[in-house]
C-alpha positions as CSV (number, residue, x, y, z in Angstrom):
1,M,8.9,7.7,10.4
2,R,9.6,4.1,9.7
3,R,6.8,2.6,11.4
4,L,4.4,5.1,9.6
5,L,6.2,4.3,6.1
6,L,6.0,0.3,6.8
7,S,2.3,0.5,7.6
8,I,1.4,2.9,4.8
9,I,1.5,0.4,2.2
10,F,-1.8,-0.9,3.4
11,I,-2.5,0.7,4.2
12,L,-4.0,2.5,0.4
13,L,-14.4,4.9,-10.0
14,W,-12.8,5.7,-13.1
15,T,-13.8,2.7,-15.1
16,S,-12.6,1.6,-18.5
17,P,-14.0,-1.3,-20.9
18,S,-10.3,-1.9,-21.9
19,Y,-9.8,-3.9,-18.4
20,S,-11.3,-6.9,-17.2
21,V,-12.1,-5.6,-13.6
22,D,-14.0,-2.1,-12.5
23,T,-11.4,-0.2,-10.2
24,S,-11.5,3.3,-8.7
25,F,-8.1,4.0,-10.4
26,Q,-6.5,3.9,-13.7
27,P,-3.0,4.0,-15.2
28,G,-2.0,7.5,-14.6
29,E,-3.1,8.1,-11.1
30,R,-0.6,9.6,-9.1
31,L,-1.1,10.6,-5.1
32,H,1.5,12.7,-3.3
33,Y,1.7,12.7,0.5
34,F,3.4,14.7,2.9
35,L,4.8,12.8,6.3
36,T,4.9,14.6,9.5
37,W,6.2,13.2,13.0
38,G,5.3,15.3,16.0
39,G,4.3,18.1,13.7
40,I,7.7,18.1,11.9
41,K,7.7,17.3,8.0
42,S,9.9,14.0,8.0
43,G,9.0,12.7,4.4
44,E,7.2,12.7,1.2
45,L,5.6,9.7,-0.5
46,T,3.8,9.1,-3.8
47,L,1.6,6.1,-4.9
48,E,1.3,5.7,-8.7
49,V,-0.6,3.6,-11.0
50,A,1.9,2.8,-13.8
51,P,1.0,2.0,-17.4
52,M,0.0,-1.7,-18.0
53,E,2.7,-4.2,-18.3
54,T,2.5,-6.7,-21.0
55,M,3.9,-10.2,-20.2
56,G,3.8,-12.5,-23.2
57,A,-0.2,-12.7,-24.0
58,E,-1.1,-11.2,-20.7
59,K,-1.5,-7.6,-19.3
60,W,-0.4,-6.9,-15.7
61,W,-1.3,-4.1,-13.5
62,H,2.0,-2.1,-12.3
63,F,1.7,-0.2,-8.9
64,V,4.6,1.8,-7.6
65,M,5.4,3.6,-4.3
66,E,8.2,5.6,-3.7
67,C,9.1,7.6,-0.5
68,H,12.0,9.6,0.9
69,S,13.1,11.2,4.2
70,T,13.8,15.0,4.5
71,K,17.2,16.4,4.7
72,F,16.6,16.9,8.3
73,I,15.4,13.5,9.1
74,D,18.4,12.3,6.7
75,I,20.8,13.3,9.8
76,F,19.1,10.5,12.1
77,Y,18.0,7.9,9.4
78,K,18.2,8.3,5.8
79,L,15.3,6.7,3.8
80,R,14.7,6.2,0.1
81,N,12.4,3.4,-1.0
82,R,10.6,2.1,-4.0
83,V,8.3,-0.6,-4.4
84,D,6.8,-2.3,-7.6
85,A,4.0,-4.6,-7.3
86,Y,2.5,-6.4,-10.3
87,T,-1.0,-8.2,-10.5
88,D,-2.9,-10.0,-12.8
89,Q,-5.2,-7.9,-15.3
90,S,-8.2,-8.9,-13.1
91,L,-6.7,-7.8,-10.0
92,A,-7.2,-11.1,-8.5
93,R,-3.5,-12.1,-7.3
94,S,0.0,-10.8,-7.3
95,L,2.7,-12.0,-9.6
96,L,5.9,-10.2,-8.5
97,Y,6.8,-7.9,-5.7
98,I,10.1,-5.9,-5.8
99,E,11.1,-3.5,-2.9
100,K,14.2,-1.4,-2.9
101,K,15.9,0.5,0.1
102,W,18.7,2.7,0.0
103,G,20.1,5.3,2.3
104,S,21.1,4.4,5.8
105,K,20.4,0.7,4.6
106,S,20.4,-0.7,1.3
107,K,18.6,-3.9,0.2
108,V,16.6,-5.5,-2.4
109,K,13.5,-7.8,-1.7
110,K,11.7,-9.8,-4.3
111,I,8.6,-12.0,-3.8
112,K,7.8,-14.4,-6.8
113,F,4.2,-16.0,-6.9
114,D,3.8,-19.5,-8.4
115,Y,0.4,-20.4,-8.6
116,E,0.9,-23.9,-10.4
117,K,2.9,-25.1,-7.1
118,L,0.9,-22.3,-4.8
119,E,4.2,-21.1,-3.5
120,A,5.8,-17.6,-2.7
121,S,9.7,-17.5,-3.0
122,Y,11.4,-14.6,-0.8
123,I,14.5,-13.5,-2.3
124,K,16.8,-10.7,-0.6
125,N,19.9,-9.5,-2.2
126,G,19.8,-12.1,-5.1
127,R,19.7,-14.9,-2.6
128,L,16.6,-17.2,-2.1
129,R,15.7,-17.2,1.7
130,R,12.5,-18.9,1.9
131,V,9.8,-20.5,0.0
132,I,6.3,-20.8,1.6
133,K,2.9,-22.0,0.9
134,I,0.2,-19.4,-0.6
135,G,-3.4,-19.6,-1.6
136,P,-4.9,-19.7,-4.8
137,S,-5.6,-15.7,-4.8
138,T,-2.9,-14.1,-2.8
139,F,-1.6,-10.3,-2.5
140,D,1.4,-8.5,-2.0
141,P,1.9,-5.7,0.7
142,L,1.2,-3.0,-1.8
143,S,-1.2,-4.5,-4.4
144,V,-3.9,-5.5,-1.6
145,F,-4.1,-1.6,-1.0
146,Y,-5.5,-1.1,-4.5
147,Y,-7.6,-4.1,-4.1
148,F,-9.3,-2.8,-0.9
149,R,-9.9,0.3,-3.0
150,T,-12.2,-1.5,-5.4
151,Q,-14.3,-2.9,-2.2
152,P,-17.4,-1.1,-0.9
153,L,-16.2,0.7,2.2
154,A,-19.7,0.5,3.9
155,P,-19.4,1.3,7.8
156,G,-19.8,-1.6,9.8
157,T,-18.3,-4.2,7.3
158,L,-15.3,-6.1,7.8
159,I,-13.0,-6.7,4.6
160,K,-10.6,-9.6,4.3
161,A,-8.0,-10.5,1.9
162,P,-5.0,-13.1,1.7
163,I,-1.6,-11.6,1.9
164,S,2.0,-12.6,1.8
165,D,5.0,-10.7,2.3
166,G,7.2,-13.6,1.3
167,K,7.7,-14.8,5.1
168,K,4.2,-15.5,6.1
169,F,0.9,-16.0,4.2
170,V,-1.9,-14.4,6.6
171,I,-5.6,-13.2,6.0
172,G,-5.3,-9.5,6.5
173,Q,-8.4,-7.7,7.3
174,A,-9.9,-4.1,7.7
175,R,-12.7,-2.8,9.7
176,V,-14.9,0.0,8.3
177,L,-16.1,2.1,11.2
178,R,-18.0,5.2,10.2
179,R,-18.1,8.3,8.1
180,E,-16.2,11.4,9.0
181,R,-15.2,14.7,7.7
182,V,-11.4,15.3,7.5
183,H,-9.8,18.8,6.9
184,V,-6.5,18.8,5.0
185,Q,-4.6,21.6,3.9
186,G,-8.0,23.8,4.4
187,K,-10.2,21.6,2.2
188,A,-13.0,19.4,3.7
189,Y,-13.3,15.9,2.7
190,E,-15.9,13.2,3.4
191,C,-14.5,10.1,4.3
192,V,-14.7,6.6,5.9
193,L,-12.6,5.7,8.8
194,V,-10.9,2.2,8.4
195,I,-8.8,0.7,10.9
196,P,-6.5,-2.2,9.6
197,D,-5.5,-5.5,11.5
198,L,-2.2,-6.6,9.8
199,R,-0.2,-7.5,12.9
200,H,1.1,-10.8,11.6
201,V,2.2,-9.4,8.2
202,G,5.8,-8.0,7.8
203,G,7.1,-5.9,5.1
204,V,5.5,-2.8,4.5
205,F,2.5,-3.8,6.8
206,D,4.8,-4.2,9.8
207,Q,2.6,-2.1,12.5
208,G,5.0,-3.0,15.4
209,R,4.0,-3.9,18.7
210,G,1.5,-1.5,20.6
211,S,1.0,0.8,17.3
212,K,-2.1,1.7,16.1
213,T,-3.0,2.8,12.6
214,R,-6.2,4.6,11.2
215,I,-6.9,5.3,7.4
216,W,-9.3,7.9,6.3
217,F,-10.5,6.7,2.6
218,S,-12.7,9.3,0.6
219,S,-16.0,8.2,0.7
220,D,-16.6,8.5,-2.9
221,P,-16.2,5.9,-5.6
222,S,-12.5,6.7,-5.9
223,H,-11.6,5.7,-2.1
224,I,-8.3,7.6,-2.2
225,P,-6.7,7.6,1.1
226,I,-6.7,11.3,2.4
227,K,-4.9,10.7,5.8
228,I,-3.2,7.9,7.5
229,E,-2.3,8.2,11.2
230,T,0.0,5.8,13.1
231,K,0.4,6.0,16.8
232,V,3.7,4.3,18.5
233,K,5.5,4.8,21.8
234,V,7.5,7.7,20.5
235,G,4.6,9.8,19.2
236,S,2.3,9.9,16.2
237,F,3.2,9.8,12.5
238,I,0.7,11.3,10.0
239,M,0.4,11.0,6.4
240,W,-1.8,13.5,4.4
241,L,-2.9,14.1,0.8
242,N,-0.9,17.1,-0.8
243,S,-2.3,16.4,-4.5
244,A,-4.1,13.9,-6.6
245,K,-3.9,13.2,-10.4
246,K,-6.2,10.8,-11.7
247,G,-5.7,8.7,-14.6
248,P,-7.6,8.9,-17.9
249,I,-10.9,7.7,-18.4
């Protein structure tokens, strides 16, 4: 389950004139997913676009991911996870990333982005662990998911974006393969199949050696992730959409 949860976070047009970027989402959007491993329900996950934050004279996007394992899985590995990611209003770069984990293990990680110095500071449990160089437009492991949702997902295209998990700065990429119809809970979705290549990114994008991730995004302008499948040595983890609430227009 951990491998899928770590890769989800990639993993992921209701436009409004009040924002400076056309997006396929708005504050108030909430996506709920079930997670299964070998056909056994192992957890639940939500992705939410929170209300815009005002920092001084600027407005920030605020994205939230929360996930938890089921009571059965808690016996083996209890997981409770929350990620808060903030970007500028134009969705061009990350400003702050906070990841909290508690359960079998507890820790708090932060990434602070400084674009005057072109540096990212990695802070773990209140201690500065690392400072690395980044580019003038860099995404954290969660906000890049929303950035990709704003891009045209045309089969045959390769989408790239600079990403930092606080430890490394790399160019993540995803290849859009083809259109496919996916059935989830008795409903058919027209989707595009996307294969991410994020082997060198840690944190929520840690795919692990030998693992493969496939993501089916809806082919409509909302580009909602309908299904995510990660194959690892111990089997396949699958995340599938249970419900979707779109934000106001």
